[in-house]
C-alpha positions as a Python dict, from the first residue, in 0.01 Angstrom:
ca = {
    (1, 'M'): (0, 0, 0),
    (2, 'T'): (206, 138, -334),
    (3, 'N'): (575, 260, -295),
    (4, 'F'): (725, 545, -463),
    (5, 'E'): (1080, 645, -552),
    (6, 'I'): (1196, 1011, -583),
    (7, 'K'): (1447, 1077, -860),
    (8, 'E'): (1596, 1403, -886),
    (9, 'T'): (1740, 1544, -1204),
    (10, 'E'): (1902, 1884, -1302),
    (11, 'N'): (1594, 2062, -1377),
    (12, 'S'): (1292, 1857, -1218),
    (13, 'V'): (1201, 1605, -961),
    (14, 'E'): (1027, 1274, -1082),
    (15, 'I'): (823, 1065, -850),
    (16, 'V'): (827, 691, -1001),
    (17, 'P'): (573, 424, -852),
    (18, 'L'): (747, 81, -746),
    (19, 'D'): (581, -248, -853),
    (20, 'P'): (379, -385, -557),
    (21, 'E'): (547, -704, -392),
    (22, 'P'): (379, -998, -492),
    (23, 'E'): (132, -1159, -224),
    (24, 'K'): (200, -1502, -114),
    (25, 'E'): (-55, -1745, -214),
    (26, 'R'): (-237, -1898, 57),
    (27, 'P'): (-234, -2277, 107),
    (28, 'S'): (-625, -2313, 103),
    (29, 'Q'): (-637, -2164, -261),
    (30, 'R'): (-404, -2440, -389),
    (31, 'R'): (-614, -2720, -226),
    (32, 'W'): (-951, -2666, -416),
    (33, 'L'): (-827, -2544, -749),
    (34, 'M'): (-636, -2857, -863),
    (35, 'P'): (-956, -3075, -806),
    (36, 'V'): (-1169, -2848, -1020),
    (37, 'I'): (-921, -2846, -1300),
    (38, 'I'): (-916, -3222, -1289),
    (39, 'T'): (-1295, -3256, -1297),
    (40, 'V'): (-1331, -3024, -1586),
    (41, 'V'): (-1064, -3223, -1777),
    (42, 'A'): (-1227, -3539, -1701),
    (43, 'L'): (-1594, -3418, -1809),
    (44, 'A'): (-1456, -3276, -2135),
    (45, 'V'): (-1289, -3624, -2224),
    (46, 'L'): (-1584, -3794, -2145),
    (47, 'F'): (-1810, -3558, -2342),
    (48, 'F'): (-1593, -3585, -2643),
    (49, 'G'): (-1559, -3970, -2620),
    (50, 'I'): (-1927, -4023, -2580),
    (51, 'R'): (-1982, -3790, -2896),
    (52, 'S'): (-1739, -3964, -3098),
    (53, 'R'): (-1876, -4313, -3029),
    (54, 'L'): (-2231, -4183, -3093),
    (55, 'N'): (-2101, -4044, -3424),
    (56, 'A'): (-1948, -4388, -3512),
    (57, 'E'): (-2241, -4582, -3413),
    (58, 'A'): (-2447, -4373, -3646),
    (59, 'R'): (-2205, -4388, -3931),
    (60, 'L'): (-2227, -4763, -3869),
    (61, 'R'): (-2606, -4780, -3882),
    (62, 'S'): (-2591, -4606, -4202),
    (63, 'V'): (-2326, -4822, -4377),
    (64, 'T'): (-2502, -5131, -4247),
    (65, 'A'): (-2844, -4990, -4390),
    (66, 'Q'): (-2654, -4932, -4723),
    (67, 'M'): (-2492, -5260, -4735),
    (68, 'A'): (-2820, -5421, -4655),
    (69, 'V'): (-2958, -5289, -4981),
    (70, 'P'): (-2759, -5505, -5260),
    (71, 'S'): (-2625, -5312, -5577),
    (72, 'V'): (-2684, -5492, -5907),
    (73, 'S'): (-2630, -5428, -6278),
    (74, 'V'): (-2913, -5459, -6529),
    (75, 'V'): (-2956, -5526, -6889),
    (76, 'Q'): (-3240, -5498, -7123),
    (77, 'P'): (-3377, -5783, -7337),
    (78, 'K'): (-3271, -5791, -7693),
    (79, 'P'): (-3537, -5853, -7957),
    (80, 'A'): (-3456, -6169, -8173),
    (81, 'S'): (-3428, -6115, -8534),
    (82, 'P'): (-3712, -6235, -8736),
    (83, 'A'): (-3479, -6503, -8877),
    (84, 'Q'): (-3237, -6713, -8696),
    (85, 'E'): (-2920, -6861, -8816),
    (86, 'I'): (-2797, -7213, -8727),
    (87, 'I'): (-2475, -7347, -8828),
    (88, 'L'): (-2451, -7721, -8894),
    (89, 'P'): (-2196, -7976, -9045),
    (90, 'G'): (-2260, -8076, -9419),
    (91, 'N'): (-2091, -8291, -9684),
    (92, 'I'): (-2069, -8191, -10039),
    (93, 'Q'): (-2164, -8456, -10283),
    (94, 'P'): (-2196, -8436, -10672),
    (95, 'L'): (-2520, -8425, -10840),
    (96, 'I'): (-2486, -8752, -11003),
    (97, 'S'): (-2235, -9016, -10905),
    (98, 'S'): (-2184, -9338, -11045),
    (99, 'P'): (-1940, -9648, -11075),
    (100, 'V'): (-1880, -9770, -11443),
    (101, 'Y'): (-1873, -10165, -11459),
    (102, 'A'): (-1803, -10399, -11746),
    (103, 'R'): (-2091, -10592, -11881),
    (104, 'T'): (-1886, -10882, -12016),
    (105, 'D'): (-1565, -11103, -11924),
    (106, 'G'): (-1231, -11050, -12054),
    (107, 'Y'): (-905, -10854, -12038),
    (108, 'L'): (-859, -10479, -12052),
    (109, 'T'): (-677, -10376, -12380),
    (110, 'R'): (-675, -10000, -12339),
    (111, 'W'): (-830, -9734, -12142),
    (112, 'Y'): (-850, -9379, -12281),
    (113, 'F'): (-909, -9122, -11955),
    (114, 'D'): (-761, -9103, -11629),
    (115, 'I'): (-867, -8946, -11298),
    (116, 'G'): (-961, -8585, -11355),
    (117, 'A'): (-1058, -8620, -11702),
    (118, 'H'): (-1380, -8438, -11823),
    (119, 'V'): (-1578, -8661, -12048),
    (120, 'K'): (-1912, -8643, -12254),
    (121, 'A'): (-2197, -8875, -12249),
    (122, 'G'): (-2117, -9179, -12495),
    (123, 'Q'): (-1769, -9105, -12511),
    (124, 'L'): (-1524, -9433, -12535),
    (125, 'L'): (-1355, -9485, -12209),
    (126, 'A'): (-1206, -9860, -12236),
    (127, 'T'): (-1185, -10156, -12463),
    (128, 'I'): (-1215, -10501, -12351),
    (129, 'Q'): (-1103, -10830, -12533),
    (130, 'S'): (-1333, -11123, -12501),
    (131, 'P'): (-1247, -11397, -12736),
    (132, 'E'): (-1491, -11641, -12590),
    (133, 'V'): (-1768, -11406, -12653),
    (134, 'D'): (-1673, -11350, -12990),
    (135, 'E'): (-1668, -11721, -13063),
    (136, 'Q'): (-2005, -11782, -12898),
    (137, 'L'): (-2137, -11499, -13129),
    (138, 'S'): (-1988, -11694, -13437),
    (139, 'Q'): (-2163, -12021, -13315),
    (140, 'A'): (-2480, -11859, -13253),
    (141, 'Q'): (-2485, -11685, -13601),
    (142, 'S'): (-2392, -12039, -13747),
    (143, 'T'): (-2684, -12213, -13562),
    (144, 'L'): (-2908, -11919, -13673),
    (145, 'A'): (-2812, -11984, -14037),
    (146, 'T'): (-2873, -12375, -14009),
    (147, 'A'): (-3214, -12272, -13851),
    (148, 'Q'): (-3308, -12026, -14144),
    (149, 'A'): (-3203, -12295, -14393),
    (150, 'N'): (-3425, -12556, -14241),
    (151, 'L'): (-3711, -12300, -14219),
    (152, 'N'): (-3669, -12235, -14583),
    (153, 'L'): (-3705, -12619, -14671),
    (154, 'A'): (-3998, -12637, -14420),
    (155, 'D'): (-4164, -12328, -14594),
    (156, 'I'): (-4132, -12503, -14949),
    (157, 'T'): (-4263, -12825, -14822),
    (158, 'K'): (-4553, -12664, -14671),
    (159, 'T'): (-4647, -12453, -14996),
    (160, 'R'): (-4592, -12794, -15203),
    (161, 'Y'): (-4826, -12988, -14961),
    (162, 'E'): (-5076, -12724, -14966),
    (163, 'A'): (-5107, -12728, -15355),
    (164, 'M'): (-5121, -13108, -15361),
    (165, 'F'): (-5387, -13094, -15108),
    (166, 'Q'): (-5588, -12877, -15308),
    (167, 'K'): (-5581, -13130, -15581),
    (168, 'H'): (-5657, -13429, -15313),
    (169, 'A'): (-5317, -13584, -15392),
    (170, 'V'): (-5206, -13603, -15049),
    (171, 'A'): (-5390, -13671, -14705),
    (172, 'Q'): (-5482, -13418, -14458),
    (173, 'Q'): (-5241, -13579, -14200),
    (174, 'D'): (-4941, -13482, -14452),
    (175, 'R'): (-5047, -13128, -14488),
    (176, 'D'): (-5060, -13089, -14122),
    (177, 'N'): (-4727, -13233, -14071),
    (178, 'A'): (-4565, -12980, -14320),
    (179, 'E'): (-4734, -12703, -14145),
    (180, 'G'): (-4620, -12817, -13787),
    (181, 'T'): (-4237, -12869, -13950),
    (182, 'Y'): (-4263, -12497, -14087),
    (183, 'S'): (-4397, -12358, -13749),
    (184, 'A'): (-4119, -12551, -13548),
    (185, 'N'): (-3856, -12433, -13773),
    (186, 'K'): (-3974, -12077, -13765),
    (187, 'A'): (-3965, -12073, -13381),
    (188, 'M'): (-3607, -12227, -13385),
    (189, 'V'): (-3492, -11935, -13614),
    (190, 'E'): (-3643, -11677, -13377),
    (191, 'A'): (-3468, -11834, -13079),
    (192, 'D'): (-3151, -11837, -13275),
    (193, 'M'): (-3192, -11470, -13377),
    (194, 'A'): (-3241, -11360, -13009),
    (195, 'N'): (-2926, -11582, -12920),
    (196, 'V'): (-2744, -11392, -13189),
    (197, 'R'): (-2874, -11069, -13046),
    (198, 'H'): (-2768, -11171, -12687),
    (199, 'Y'): (-2409, -11223, -12801),
    (200, 'Q'): (-2390, -10925, -13028),
    (201, 'A'): (-2480, -10724, -12720),
    (202, 'L'): (-2215, -10870, -12529),
    (203, 'V'): (-1971, -10791, -12795),
    (204, 'S'): (-2079, -10435, -12790),
    (205, 'F'): (-2018, -10444, -12416),
    (206, 'E'): (-1640, -10496, -12487),
    (207, 'K'): (-1651, -10120, -12554),
    (208, 'V'): (-1696, -9919, -12219),
    (209, 'Y'): (-1875, -9579, -12283),
    (210, 'A'): (-1945, -9269, -12044),
    (211, 'P'): (-2324, -9282, -11913),
    (212, 'F'): (-2333, -8898, -11872),
    (213, 'D'): (-2115, -8592, -11872),
    (214, 'G'): (-1891, -8575, -11577),
    (215, 'V'): (-1530, -8597, -11434),
    (216, 'I'): (-1352, -8922, -11391),
    (217, 'T'): (-1295, -8932, -11007),
    (218, 'A'): (-1140, -9308, -11006),
    (219, 'R'): (-988, -9551, -11234),
    (220, 'N'): (-967, -9903, -11105),
    (221, 'T'): (-827, -10093, -11361),
    (222, 'D'): (-509, -10099, -11591),
    (223, 'I'): (-413, -10265, -11924),
    (224, 'G'): (-423, -10653, -11898),
    (225, 'D'): (-653, -10667, -11584),
    (226, 'L'): (-911, -10953, -11588),
    (227, 'I'): (-1239, -10815, -11596),
    (228, 'N'): (-1547, -10971, -11452),
    (229, 'A'): (-1882, -10861, -11565),
    (230, 'G'): (-2136, -10712, -11337),
    (231, 'S'): (-2098, -10556, -10979),
    (232, 'S'): (-2040, -10887, -10783),
    (233, 'S'): (-1914, -10805, -10409),
    (234, 'T'): (-1657, -11081, -10433),
    (235, 'A'): (-1439, -10896, -10668),
    (236, 'K'): (-1335, -10529, -10760),
    (237, 'T'): (-1522, -10507, -11076),
    (238, 'D'): (-1580, -10136, -11124),
    (239, 'L'): (-1357, -9964, -11385),
    (240, 'F'): (-1438, -9630, -11333),
    (241, 'H'): (-1605, -9377, -11100),
    (242, 'I'): (-1757, -9093, -11280),
    (243, 'A'): (-1919, -8787, -11109),
    (244, 'Q'): (-2129, -8478, -11247),
    (245, 'T'): (-2027, -8178, -11032),
    (246, 'G'): (-2146, -7878, -11252),
    (247, 'T'): (-2413, -7862, -10951),
    (248, 'V'): (-2335, -8017, -10618),
    (249, 'R'): (-2553, -8136, -10341),
    (250, 'V'): (-2507, -8067, -9977),
    (251, 'Y'): (-2678, -8291, -9731),
    (252, 'V'): (-2729, -8170, -9369),
    (253, 'N'): (-2910, -8312, -9079),
    (254, 'V'): (-3126, -8044, -8936),
    (255, 'P'): (-3221, -8095, -8557),
    (256, 'E'): (-3603, -8169, -8483),
    (257, 'E'): (-3651, -7841, -8302),
    (258, 'Y'): (-3558, -7642, -8622),
    (259, 'S'): (-3749, -7894, -8874),
    (260, 'R'): (-4063, -7676, -8902),
    (261, 'G'): (-3865, -7379, -9028),
    (262, 'I'): (-3716, -7572, -9333),
    (263, 'Q'): (-3922, -7485, -9622),
    (264, 'P'): (-3788, -7645, -9957),
    (265, 'G'): (-3746, -7374, -10235),
    (266, 'A'): (-3767, -7089, -9989),
    (267, 'T'): (-3508, -7164, -9703),
    (268, 'E'): (-3177, -7005, -9805),
    (269, 'A'): (-2860, -7144, -9686),
    (270, 'D'): (-2476, -7034, -9718),
    (271, 'I'): (-2213, -7257, -9758),
    (272, 'V'): (-1865, -7192, -9576),
    (273, 'L'): (-1559, -7416, -9638),
    (274, 'V'): (-1214, -7358, -9465),
    (275, 'E'): (-1015, -7352, -9802),
    (276, 'F'): (-1218, -7021, -9896),
    (277, 'P'): (-1192, -6813, -9585),
    (278, 'G'): (-1426, -6513, -9597),
    (279, 'Q'): (-1627, -6641, -9889),
    (280, 'K'): (-1977, -6782, -9859),
    (281, 'F'): (-2165, -6978, -10131),
    (282, 'P'): (-2516, -6911, -10146),
    (283, 'G'): (-2757, -7217, -10199),
    (284, 'K'): (-3135, -7302, -10131),
    (285, 'V'): (-3301, -7579, -9991),
    (286, 'V'): (-3460, -7797, -10267),
    (287, 'R'): (-3593, -8095, -10062),
    (288, 'T'): (-3609, -8272, -9750),
    (289, 'A'): (-3686, -8655, -9629),
    (290, 'E'): (-4021, -8514, -9491),
    (291, 'A'): (-3962, -8757, -9184),
    (292, 'I'): (-3749, -8728, -8873),
    (293, 'S'): (-3496, -8998, -8835),
    (294, 'G'): (-3574, -9213, -8514),
    (295, 'T'): (-3200, -9262, -8463),
    (296, 'T'): (-3071, -8927, -8478),
    (297, 'R'): (-3381, -8732, -8436),
    (298, 'T'): (-3305, -8506, -8734),
    (299, 'L'): (-3444, -8411, -9069),
    (300, 'L'): (-3239, -8503, -9377),
    (301, 'T'): (-3205, -8184, -9586),
    (302, 'E'): (-3064, -8138, -9913),
    (303, 'I'): (-2920, -7828, -10064),
    (304, 'D'): (-2836, -7758, -10421),
    (305, 'L'): (-2555, -7538, -10499),
    (306, 'P'): (-2412, -7415, -10823),
    (307, 'N'): (-2081, -7497, -10888),
    (308, 'P'): (-1906, -7324, -11201),
    (309, 'G'): (-1582, -7409, -11292),
    (310, 'N'): (-1586, -7714, -11045),
    (311, 'I'): (-1424, -7505, -10753),
    (312, 'L'): (-1622, -7691, -10488),
    (313, 'L'): (-1464, -8053, -10456),
    (314, 'T'): (-1715, -8316, -10393),
    (315, 'G'): (-1635, -8493, -10045),
    (316, 'S'): (-1552, -8192, -9906),
    (317, 'Y'): (-1659, -8095, -9530),
    (318, 'A'): (-1867, -7783, -9503),
    (319, 'E'): (-2036, -7555, -9271),
    (320, 'V'): (-2402, -7491, -9367),
    (321, 'H'): (-2544, -7144, -9239),
    (322, 'L'): (-2921, -7194, -9237),
    (323, 'H'): (-3153, -6907, -9197),
    (324, 'I'): (-3478, -7017, -9067),
    (325, 'P'): (-3760, -6776, -8995),
    (326, 'T'): (-3891, -6756, -8629),
    (327, 'A'): (-4248, -6793, -8561),
    (328, 'N'): (-4322, -6563, -8273),
    (329, 'S'): (-4162, -6236, -8142),
    (330, 'T'): (-3887, -6377, -7901),
    (331, 'F'): (-3608, -6204, -7684),
    (332, 'L'): (-3256, -6269, -7628),
    (333, 'I'): (-3080, -6234, -7306),
    (334, 'P'): (-2727, -6325, -7149),
    (335, 'V'): (-2688, -6651, -6970),
    (336, 'G'): (-2556, -6456, -6695),
    (337, 'T'): (-2899, -6340, -6597),
    (338, 'L'): (-3055, -6682, -6543),
    (339, 'I'): (-3165, -6811, -6195),
    (340, 'F'): (-3145, -7193, -6169),
    (341, 'R'): (-3372, -7316, -5890),
    (342, 'S'): (-3607, -7599, -5798),
    (343, 'E'): (-3929, -7427, -5922),
    (344, 'R'): (-3832, -7342, -6279),
    (345, 'L'): (-3585, -7124, -6491),
    (346, 'Q'): (-3624, -6758, -6361),
    (347, 'V'): (-3472, -6412, -6387),
    (348, 'G'): (-3471, -6116, -6142),
    (349, 'V'): (-3671, -5823, -6294),
    (350, 'I'): (-3646, -5459, -6135),
    (351, 'R'): (-3973, -5293, -6111),
    (352, 'N'): (-4017, -4993, -5893),
    (353, 'G'): (-3687, -5019, -5747),
    (354, 'K'): (-3761, -5370, -5613),
    (355, 'V'): (-3674, -5743, -5748),
    (356, 'E'): (-3945, -5955, -5900),
    (357, 'L'): (-3844, -6305, -5986),
    (358, 'A'): (-4000, -6369, -6339),
    (359, 'D'): (-4061, -6729, -6457),
    (360, 'L'): (-3911, -6783, -6804),
    (361, 'T'): (-4017, -7018, -7122),
    (362, 'P'): (-3683, -7059, -7273),
    (363, 'G'): (-3610, -7122, -7623),
    (364, 'H'): (-3294, -7198, -7859),
    (365, 'D'): (-2990, -7199, -7646),
    (366, 'F'): (-2702, -7001, -7832),
    (367, 'G'): (-2431, -7047, -7596),
    (368, 'S'): (-2364, -6704, -7456),
    (369, 'E'): (-2713, -6591, -7492),
    (370, 'I'): (-3058, -6773, -7457),
    (371, 'E'): (-3411, -6702, -7641),
    (372, 'V'): (-3679, -6621, -7405),
    (373, 'V'): (-4014, -6741, -7572),
    (374, 'A'): (-4241, -6597, -7272),
    (375, 'G'): (-4193, -6412, -6937),
    (376, 'L'): (-4023, -6086, -7040),
    (377, 'K'): (-4110, -5746, -7184),
    (378, 'A'): (-3916, -5535, -7414),
    (379, 'N'): (-3855, -5265, -7139),
    (380, 'D'): (-3784, -5493, -6849),
    (381, 'Q'): (-3445, -5448, -6660),
    (382, 'V'): (-3296, -5796, -6599),
    (383, 'V'): (-3039, -5839, -6316),
    (384, 'M'): (-2703, -5972, -6437),
    (385, 'N'): (-2513, -6232, -6234),
    (386, 'P'): (-2778, -6238, -5961),
    (387, 'P'): (-2678, -6378, -5619),
    (388, 'D'): (-2820, -6690, -5464),
    (389, 'S'): (-3000, -6468, -5193),
    (390, 'L'): (-3215, -6269, -5447),
    (391, 'V'): (-3555, -6274, -5369),
    (392, 'S'): (-3889, -6126, -5474),
    (393, 'G'): (-3964, -5796, -5310),
    (394, 'Q'): (-3592, -5734, -5228),
    (395, 'Q'): (-3502, -5356, -5275),
    (396, 'V'): (-3194, -5314, -5477),
    (397, 'N'): (-2970, -5018, -5599),
    (398, 'I'): (-2885, -5014, -5972),
    (399, 'V'): (-2516, -4944, -6005),
    (400, 'Q'): (-2498, -5008, -6390),
    (401, 'A'): (-2754, -5037, -6673),
    (402, 'S'): (-2642, -5195, -6989),
    (403, 'L'): (-2787, -5137, -7333),
    (404, 'P'): (-2955, -5430, -7521),
    (405, 'G'): (-2701, -5647, -7675),
    (406, 'D'): (-2394, -5488, -7479),
    (407, 'A'): (-2396, -5760, -7200),
    (408, 'Q'): (-2264, -6096, -7304),
}
């Protein structure tokens, strides 16, 4: 029941309703309301907990499925150049090199050129004093003179006996003896003349001449040295060493696997020396040994190199860059793509989103890259750094594709 309050003012009377008094809650209402609230809260907590767990499991399954498909980076094979370059060590040697020996015994009286001197063929290098040889020449000349005198006498006797024999003044035996004496003296003269020529040659050897145009690279004697004739191994008898360096030779040992590409007159080479940084000296293969060494399994190859001004010093170490044509069309791939297994050398190739293990026939190894003779195509995508678990038919994701030649 609503209560009212009457308020009187000067001009009117106002009836104002009063707020009803709150009814007191009954104990039975409080008993069933609290369990309902608790039940609702519990159901809500259970619902949201189950839902979050189901969402987490779904996310886990999705992540697990994604992780089960490995991600790989790939690279395309790079076509090999039609001519490959190999670098080998070589030695620079003169075109002609020869020691100069004495041909007679004696003492060196004078030398005319020292090391580094450029000489012409036939130019006098040194003189040797050989008094014994000079005396032997004089003796041989005297012996020859005696033999020639005896020959003249035998000739006169033979002529006289021949005339007397025609007149039947002497016997046949006397005529034959005269002719025999003449022939014997003639042979003695010829022998003595040969002996004189021998000693004349020895005397001429007292002067040592340059055998060809070149540069003196060594002088192994000095004034007053005792000179021994010849090239006996028991004594140091070479007086000079001379080399012709207008053109130099570079000898290099080419491995057997590259030997078929070496063609004299056609194969080009660049010579690089540390004393000429950034500079290459072009040369050409002129000849080979045409035989593989059984010890080193290499082919001895000679490269001739023009040397105007003699700027290339003989005996120098050189890097020889040989340009060898390739016989077949091949590819280059980084060594990081290779799979080494018991079957054979393989790589992983991506085809239709799946991996196929391809067998390779390797060629030359260039360190960071390897040549592939067979087993790949130009448009293949090769897996970089393949895991050990990679198998054929496996699904993969490509995360990065490199252009040919980018991966090293």
